[in-house]
C-alpha positions as CSV (number, residue, x, y, z in Angstrom):
1,M,88.0,-37.1,45.2
2,S,86.1,-34.3,47.0
3,S,88.2,-31.7,45.1
4,L,87.3,-33.3,41.8
5,L,83.5,-33.2,42.7
6,H,83.8,-29.6,43.8
7,S,85.5,-28.6,40.5
8,R,82.8,-30.3,38.5
9,R,80.1,-28.5,40.5
10,V,81.7,-25.2,39.8
11,C,81.9,-25.9,36.1
12,L,78.2,-26.9,35.9
13,I,77.1,-23.8,37.8
14,S,79.2,-21.5,35.5
15,S,77.7,-23.3,32.4
16,L,74.2,-22.8,33.7
17,R,74.8,-19.1,34.4
18,R,76.1,-18.6,30.8
19,N,73.0,-20.4,29.4
20,V,70.7,-18.2,31.4
21,R,72.5,-15.1,30.3
22,D,72.4,-16.1,26.6
23,C,68.7,-16.9,26.8
24,A,67.9,-13.4,28.0
25,F,69.1,-12.1,24.7
26,T,67.9,-14.9,22.4
27,S,64.5,-14.3,20.7
28,S,63.7,-18.0,20.5
29,S,64.3,-18.7,24.2
30,P,61.5,-19.2,26.7
31,V,62.7,-16.3,28.8
32,S,62.5,-14.0,25.8
33,R,58.9,-15.1,25.2
34,I,58.0,-14.3,28.7
35,V,59.5,-10.8,28.4
36,N,57.9,-10.2,25.1
37,L,54.5,-11.5,26.3
38,G,54.6,-9.0,29.1
39,F,55.2,-6.2,26.7
40,L,52.3,-7.4,24.4
41,V,49.9,-7.6,27.4
42,S,50.8,-4.1,28.4
43,R,50.4,-2.9,24.9
44,R,47.0,-4.7,24.5
45,I,45.7,-3.1,27.7
46,M,46.7,0.3,26.4
47,V,45.0,-0.4,22.9
48,C,41.9,-1.7,24.6
49,S,41.7,1.4,26.8
50,V,41.9,3.6,23.7
51,S,39.3,1.5,21.8
52,Q,37.0,1.6,24.8
53,V,37.3,5.4,25.0
54,K,36.6,5.7,21.3
55,S,33.6,3.3,21.6
56,E,32.3,5.4,24.5
57,N,32.7,8.6,22.5
58,L,30.9,7.1,19.5
59,E,28.1,5.9,21.7
60,N,27.8,9.3,23.3
61,Q,27.7,10.9,19.8
62,N,25.0,8.4,18.7
63,Q,22.9,9.2,21.8
64,C,23.3,12.9,21.1
65,L,22.2,12.4,17.5
66,E,19.3,10.2,18.5
67,S,18.2,12.8,21.2
68,F,18.3,15.6,18.6
69,T,16.5,13.5,16.0
70,V,13.7,12.6,18.4
71,S,13.3,16.2,19.6
72,Y,13.2,17.4,15.9
73,L,10.6,14.8,14.9
74,V,8.4,15.8,17.8
75,D,8.8,19.6,17.8
76,S,9.1,20.3,14.0
77,C,7.3,17.3,12.4
78,G,4.4,16.7,14.8
79,L,5.2,13.1,15.6
80,S,4.3,11.7,19.0
81,L,7.2,10.9,21.3
82,E,6.7,7.2,20.9
83,S,6.5,7.5,17.1
84,A,9.6,9.8,17.1
85,K,11.6,7.3,19.0
86,S,10.6,4.5,16.7
87,N,11.3,6.4,13.6
88,S,14.7,7.8,14.8
89,R,16.1,4.4,14.0
90,F,15.8,5.2,10.3
91,V,17.2,8.7,10.2
92,K,19.9,10.4,12.1
93,L,19.9,14.2,11.9
94,V,23.1,16.1,12.5
95,S,21.5,19.6,12.3
96,S,18.2,21.2,11.4
97,K,19.4,22.8,8.2
98,K,18.5,20.2,5.6
99,P,15.3,18.9,7.3
100,D,14.1,22.5,7.7
101,S,14.5,23.0,4.0
102,V,12.6,19.8,3.3
103,L,9.7,20.9,5.4
104,A,9.7,24.4,3.9
105,L,9.6,22.8,0.4
106,F,6.6,20.7,1.3
107,K,4.7,23.7,2.7
108,D,5.5,25.9,-0.3
109,H,4.0,23.2,-2.5
110,G,0.7,23.0,-0.7
111,F,1.2,20.1,1.7
112,T,-1.0,20.5,4.8
113,T,0.5,20.0,8.3
114,D,-1.2,16.6,8.6
115,Q,0.1,15.5,5.2
116,I,3.7,16.5,6.1
117,T,3.4,14.6,9.4
118,N,2.2,11.6,7.6
119,V,5.1,11.8,5.1
120,I,7.7,11.9,7.9
121,K,6.0,9.2,9.9
122,S,5.8,6.8,6.9
123,F,9.2,7.7,5.4
124,P,11.4,9.6,7.9
125,R,14.5,9.3,5.6
126,V,12.9,11.9,3.4
127,L,14.4,14.5,5.9
128,S,17.9,13.5,4.7
129,L,17.1,13.8,1.0
130,S,18.3,16.8,-0.9
131,P,15.3,19.2,-1.3
132,D,16.7,20.8,-4.4
133,D,18.3,17.9,-6.2
134,V,16.0,15.0,-5.2
135,I,12.5,16.2,-4.1
136,L,11.9,19.4,-6.1
137,P,12.5,17.8,-9.5
138,K,9.8,15.2,-8.8
139,L,7.3,17.7,-7.6
140,M,7.9,19.7,-10.8
141,F,7.5,16.5,-12.8
142,F,4.1,15.7,-11.3
143,S,3.0,19.3,-12.1
144,S,4.3,19.0,-15.7
145,I,2.1,15.9,-16.4
146,G,-1.1,17.4,-15.1
147,F,-1.2,16.9,-11.3
148,S,-2.6,19.8,-9.3
149,T,-0.8,20.9,-6.2
150,S,-3.4,19.2,-4.0
151,D,-3.3,16.0,-6.1
152,T,0.5,15.8,-5.7
153,A,0.4,16.4,-2.0
154,K,-2.3,13.7,-1.6
155,M,-0.4,11.2,-3.6
156,I,2.9,11.7,-1.9
157,S,1.4,11.7,1.6
158,S,-0.2,8.3,0.7
159,C,3.0,6.8,-0.7
160,P,6.0,9.0,0.3
161,K,8.6,6.3,-0.5
162,M,8.1,7.1,-4.2
163,L,10.4,10.2,-3.5
164,S,13.3,7.8,-3.1
165,H,12.9,6.4,-6.6
166,S,15.0,7.7,-9.5
167,L,13.2,10.3,-11.6
168,N,15.0,9.3,-14.8
169,K,15.3,5.6,-14.2
170,R,11.9,4.9,-12.7
171,M,9.3,7.6,-12.8
172,I,9.6,9.0,-16.3
173,P,9.9,5.4,-17.8
174,C,6.8,4.5,-15.8
175,Y,4.9,7.5,-17.2
176,D,6.0,6.6,-20.8
177,A,4.9,3.0,-20.4
178,L,1.4,4.1,-19.3
179,K,1.3,6.6,-22.1
180,S,1.9,3.9,-24.6
181,I,-1.4,2.3,-23.6
182,L,-3.6,5.2,-22.3
183,V,-2.3,7.8,-24.8
184,E,-4.2,10.8,-23.4
185,E,-2.5,12.7,-20.5
186,E,-5.8,13.0,-18.7
187,N,-6.2,9.3,-18.6
188,I,-2.7,8.8,-17.3
189,V,-3.3,11.2,-14.4
190,K,-6.5,9.3,-13.6
191,C,-4.6,6.1,-13.6
192,L,-1.9,7.3,-11.4
193,K,-4.4,8.8,-8.9
194,R,-5.9,5.3,-8.5
195,G,-2.6,3.5,-8.7
196,Y,0.1,5.8,-7.5
197,R,2.1,2.8,-6.4
198,C,2.8,2.3,-10.1
199,F,5.9,4.4,-9.4
200,S,7.1,1.8,-7.0
201,L,6.7,-1.0,-9.5
202,K,9.0,-1.9,-12.4
203,I,6.3,-1.8,-15.0
204,T,8.3,-0.9,-18.1
205,D,9.4,-4.5,-18.7
206,C,6.0,-6.0,-18.4
207,V,3.8,-3.6,-20.4
208,S,4.4,-5.3,-23.8
209,P,4.1,-8.9,-22.6
210,R,0.9,-8.1,-20.7
211,V,-0.7,-6.4,-23.6
212,S,0.3,-9.3,-25.9
213,I,-1.2,-11.9,-23.5
214,C,-4.5,-10.1,-23.3
215,R,-4.7,-9.6,-27.1
216,E,-4.0,-13.3,-27.7
217,L,-6.9,-14.1,-25.5
218,G,-9.1,-11.8,-27.5
219,V,-9.3,-8.9,-25.1
220,P,-10.0,-5.7,-27.1
221,D,-7.6,-2.8,-26.8
222,K,-10.5,-0.8,-25.4
223,S,-10.9,-3.2,-22.5
224,I,-7.1,-3.3,-21.9
225,K,-7.1,0.5,-21.7
226,W,-10.0,0.4,-19.2
227,L,-8.3,-2.1,-17.0
228,V,-5.0,-0.1,-16.9
229,Q,-6.8,3.1,-16.2
230,V,-9.2,1.8,-13.5
231,S,-7.0,-0.8,-11.8
232,P,-3.3,-0.5,-12.8
233,I,-2.3,-2.5,-9.8
234,T,-4.2,-5.5,-11.2
235,F,-2.7,-5.1,-14.7
236,F,0.8,-4.7,-13.4
237,S,0.6,-7.4,-10.7
238,P,3.4,-10.0,-10.5
239,E,3.5,-12.3,-13.5
240,R,2.4,-15.5,-11.6
241,R,-0.5,-13.7,-9.9
242,F,-1.5,-12.1,-13.2
243,N,-1.6,-15.5,-15.0
244,E,-3.5,-17.1,-12.2
245,L,-6.0,-14.3,-12.3
246,L,-6.6,-14.8,-16.0
247,N,-7.1,-18.5,-15.4
248,R,-9.6,-17.9,-12.7
249,V,-11.7,-15.5,-14.7
250,C,-11.6,-17.8,-17.7
251,S,-12.7,-20.8,-15.5
252,Y,-15.9,-19.0,-14.7
253,G,-16.8,-18.7,-18.3
254,F,-16.2,-15.0,-19.0
255,D,-15.8,-14.1,-22.6
256,P,-12.5,-12.1,-23.1
257,K,-14.1,-10.2,-26.0
258,K,-16.7,-8.7,-23.6
259,A,-16.2,-5.9,-21.1
260,G,-17.3,-8.2,-18.3
261,F,-14.0,-10.0,-18.6
262,V,-11.8,-7.1,-17.4
263,H,-14.5,-6.2,-14.8
264,A,-14.2,-9.7,-13.4
265,M,-10.4,-9.4,-13.4
266,V,-10.6,-6.4,-11.0
267,A,-13.2,-8.1,-8.8
268,F,-11.3,-11.4,-8.6
269,D,-8.0,-9.6,-8.0
270,H,-9.6,-8.3,-4.7
271,T,-11.3,-11.6,-3.8
272,S,-9.6,-14.9,-2.9
273,E,-11.2,-18.3,-3.6
274,A,-11.8,-18.7,0.1
275,T,-13.8,-15.4,0.2
276,M,-15.7,-16.5,-2.9
277,E,-16.7,-19.7,-1.1
278,R,-17.8,-17.7,1.9
279,K,-20.0,-15.4,-0.2
280,F,-21.6,-18.4,-1.8
281,E,-22.5,-19.8,1.6
282,L,-24.3,-16.5,2.4
283,F,-26.4,-16.7,-0.8
284,Q,-27.1,-20.4,-0.1
285,R,-29.1,-19.3,3.0
286,F,-31.6,-17.6,0.5
287,G,-31.8,-20.7,-1.7
288,W,-29.2,-20.0,-4.3
289,S,-27.5,-22.9,-6.0
290,K,-23.9,-22.9,-7.2
291,E,-25.2,-22.2,-10.7
292,D,-27.2,-19.2,-9.4
293,F,-24.1,-17.8,-7.7
294,V,-21.9,-18.2,-10.8
295,A,-24.7,-16.7,-13.0
296,A,-24.9,-13.7,-10.7
297,I,-21.2,-13.2,-10.9
298,M,-21.3,-13.4,-14.6
299,R,-23.9,-10.5,-14.7
300,F,-22.3,-8.4,-11.9
301,P,-18.7,-9.5,-11.0
302,N,-18.5,-6.8,-8.3
303,C,-21.1,-8.7,-6.2
304,V,-18.2,-10.7,-4.8
305,M,-16.7,-7.5,-3.4
306,V,-19.8,-6.5,-1.5
307,S,-19.3,-7.0,2.2
308,D,-20.9,-10.0,4.0
309,E,-22.9,-7.6,6.2
310,K,-24.3,-5.7,3.2
311,I,-25.2,-8.9,1.4
312,M,-27.2,-10.2,4.3
313,Y,-28.8,-6.8,5.0
314,T,-29.8,-6.1,1.4
315,M,-31.0,-9.7,0.7
316,E,-33.2,-9.7,3.8
317,Y,-34.7,-6.3,3.1
318,L,-35.4,-7.1,-0.6
319,V,-37.0,-10.5,0.3
320,N,-38.7,-9.7,3.6
321,N,-39.7,-6.0,3.3
322,I,-40.2,-5.5,-0.4
323,G,-41.3,-9.1,-1.1
324,L,-39.0,-10.0,-3.9
325,Q,-38.1,-13.6,-4.7
326,A,-34.5,-14.4,-3.8
327,R,-34.0,-16.3,-7.1
328,D,-35.2,-13.2,-9.0
329,I,-32.1,-11.3,-7.7
330,V,-29.9,-13.8,-9.5
331,A,-30.9,-12.2,-12.8
332,R,-30.4,-8.6,-11.4
333,P,-27.6,-8.8,-8.9
334,V,-26.6,-5.2,-9.5
335,V,-29.1,-4.3,-6.8
336,L,-26.7,-5.7,-4.3
337,G,-24.3,-2.9,-5.0
338,L,-26.9,-0.1,-4.5
339,S,-27.0,1.9,-1.3
340,M,-29.6,0.7,1.2
341,E,-30.0,4.1,2.9
342,K,-29.7,6.4,-0.1
343,R,-31.6,4.4,-2.7
344,I,-33.3,1.1,-1.8
345,K,-35.1,2.1,1.4
346,P,-36.2,5.6,0.5
347,R,-37.6,4.6,-2.9
348,N,-39.4,1.7,-1.3
349,Q,-41.0,4.0,1.3
350,V,-42.2,6.4,-1.5
351,I,-43.7,3.5,-3.5
352,S,-45.4,2.1,-0.3
353,L,-47.0,5.5,0.3
354,L,-48.2,5.8,-3.3
355,L,-49.7,2.2,-3.1
356,S,-51.4,3.0,0.2
357,K,-53.2,6.0,-1.4
358,G,-54.0,4.1,-4.6
359,L,-51.9,6.5,-6.7
360,V,-50.1,3.6,-8.3
361,K,-51.1,-0.1,-8.9
362,N,-49.1,-3.0,-7.6
363,E,-49.2,-4.7,-10.9
364,D,-47.5,-1.7,-12.5
365,I,-44.6,-1.7,-10.1
366,N,-41.3,-3.4,-11.0
367,Y,-38.9,-2.8,-8.2
368,F,-35.8,-3.7,-10.2
369,T,-36.7,-1.0,-12.8
370,I,-37.5,1.5,-10.0
371,L,-34.2,0.9,-8.3
372,K,-32.4,1.2,-11.6
373,L,-33.8,4.6,-12.5
374,K,-31.6,7.7,-12.2
375,S,-32.5,10.0,-9.3
376,S,-33.9,12.7,-11.6
377,E,-36.1,10.1,-13.4
378,F,-37.4,8.6,-10.2
379,M,-38.2,12.1,-8.9
380,D,-40.1,13.1,-12.0
381,K,-42.1,9.9,-12.3
382,F,-43.0,9.1,-8.7
383,V,-42.5,12.2,-6.5
384,L,-43.1,15.4,-8.5
385,K,-46.0,13.8,-10.4
386,H,-47.9,13.2,-7.2
387,Q,-46.7,16.2,-5.2
388,N,-50.2,17.9,-5.0
389,E,-51.8,14.8,-3.7
390,M,-48.9,13.8,-1.3
391,P,-46.5,16.7,-0.6
392,Q,-44.8,14.6,2.1
393,L,-43.2,12.5,-0.7
394,V,-40.5,15.0,-1.2
395,Q,-39.7,15.0,2.5
396,T,-39.7,11.2,2.6
397,L,-37.2,11.0,-0.1
398,A,-35.0,14.0,1.1
399,S,-34.9,12.7,4.7
400,N,-32.9,9.6,3.6
401,R,-30.3,11.5,1.5
């Protein structure tokens, strides 16, 4: 019996040894997985080590590029260290060759040091643009349409991102669109000087629809031309904003056939309804009603663009110092846009001196007419005419200019 058990034990051990030996060479066996896993772990450690080295090298390269870029922005472009660090996020300079060429191009075309610094600060990526293929053709284009060197430098320093726009796909089509309305090259240049951001807008698609809408309302071509030339940003504003602007102007009762309509469009485009309400509250302090306020706007739309401080200063001086009635200003609101220091106060001082000497009579004085006179007309009628009797009048008028 014991011999039989011993024999069975030997057979089991031998069988177990064969299974273990077979598992070592079978891919699906647990032992094989353990062996293979160990190999993979070792390989993964090696790959991670290589990746870590590459990542560290890349990080070191980026740090070197950033350090060079910051130094270049400070030393060659005039940026402060803080500004250079901030702007280095938007441009990475490998060498000074291309940026040096960009700076030299700007200098050769009349850009001042401050203008160049402003361009780089506002649009650092300009240093990575090709000076010959991208920047120079645009400078030549501006020159070809009538911009002087100083005008071009001023425009680009104010809006340098325009240099990133395509000349053939954006700038030239923009110019052609403006020409279809303004016709004369001189008027186009004036328009672009006022609204150089036109080059940043896709205006070619909206020219025809805008002109059609205005004509349907009855706005004359002459007024459309004035609006585009004086305030192109108003005319080319987003469609929804433009339509809302038309509705606001119409709601105040402006006649599209009259010039005041487009003047109101410009004024309202710069003045929200909340601001309009605040202006009305200022005039209310002087006894104006809502009807007075609207009537004043109808006569002089730009009165809503006068600052709160100037409204109060001018109204108080006209009412308290000159003695005008606040309600009378409703009919002549243009006086609100006149300079206090260069026109209203010095002319009032001259008239006060003449009244004190009896050289003019109070009943002959109309302050609104006096304030409306051209400088040469006022000088002839009230200063030079009485220079022999009161030579100090010239000094009084000149001291306030």
